[in-house]
C-alpha positions in Angstrom: 19.0 -3.3 -17.2 15.8 -5.3 -17.5 17.3 -8.5 -16.8 19.5 -7.4 -14.1 16.3 -6.1 -12.4 14.6 -9.1 -12.8 17.3 -10.6 -10.7 17.5 -8.2 -8.0 13.7 -8.9 -7.5 14.2 -12.6 -7.4 17.2 -12.3 -4.8 15.3 -10.0 -2.9 12.2 -12.0 -2.7 14.7 -15.4 -1.7 16.5 -12.8 0.8 13.2 -12.2 2.6 12.8 -15.6 3.5 16.1 -16.4 4.9 18.7 -13.7 6.5 17.6 -11.2 8.7 17.3 -7.3 7.8 20.3 -5.9 8.9 22.4 -7.8 6.4 19.7 -7.5 3.9 20.7 -4.0 4.2 23.8 -4.3 3.7 23.7 -6.3 0.8 21.3 -4.0 -0.7 23.1 -0.6 -0.5 26.1 -2.5 -1.9 24.7 -3.6 -5.0 22.5 -0.6 -5.5 25.9 1.2 -5.3 27.4 -1.3 -8.0 24.3 -0.8 -10.2 24.5 3.0 -9.8 28.2 2.3 -11.1 27.0 1.1 -14.2 24.9 3.3 -15.0 27.2 6.3 -14.1 28.9 5.3 -17.3 26.2 6.4 -19.9 24.8 8.7 -18.2 25.2 12.0 -15.9 25.8 11.6 -12.0 22.3 12.6 -11.1 20.8 9.8 -13.2 22.9 7.4 -11.8 22.1 8.5 -8.4 18.0 8.5 -9.1 19.0 4.6 -10.8 21.0 3.4 -7.8 18.2 4.7 -5.2 15.2 3.2 -7.4 16.9 -0.2 -7.4 17.5 0.3 -3.7 14.2 1.2 -3.2 12.4 -1.6 -5.4 15.1 -4.2 -3.5 13.3 -3.3 -0.4 9.7 -3.5 -1.0 10.7 -7.0 -2.2 12.3 -7.9 0.6 9.3 -7.1 2.9 7.3 -8.7 0.7 9.3 -11.5 0.9 9.7 -11.6 4.5 5.4 -11.4 4.8 5.5 -14.5 2.1 7.6 -16.6 4.1 5.7 -15.6 7.0 2.2 -16.4 5.9 3.5 -19.6 4.6 5.4 -20.8 7.9 1.7 -19.9 9.1 -0.1 -21.7 6.4 1.7 -25.2 7.5 0.0 -27.5 9.4 1.9 -28.7 12.6 3.4 -32.5 12.0 2.5 -35.1 14.0 6.0 -35.5 15.5 5.8 -31.8 16.9 2.3 -32.3 18.2 2.2 -33.1 22.3 2.3 -37.2 22.2 0.6 -37.7 25.3 -2.3 -35.3 26.7 -1.8 -34.3 30.8 -2.9 -37.7 32.5 -6.2 -37.2 34.6 -6.1 -37.7 37.8 -8.2 -41.0 38.8 -10.8 -40.6 41.6 -9.8 -42.5 44.8 -12.2 -44.6 47.0 -12.7 -43.6 50.5 -13.2 -45.7 53.1 
């Protein structure tokens, strides 16, 4: 179960940087149900439900952490020279009045 939990954490962190919240919510529910079904084979229904709920909460926390880390990383990168404004706005020259 520890290996599965570590995999869930890593996938959730990566998903935080890559996919939308609604897509992750569907994915997390399916995974938590799967873990609950696997846990039900060796435990009571209540214990399996609590284990599945714990996996779901862990996935959501890791997803939100991944979103924040990816956001901070994107903001902390220096803008490249290609995306910078090439030429500033031209300054109008003074015309001679006669």
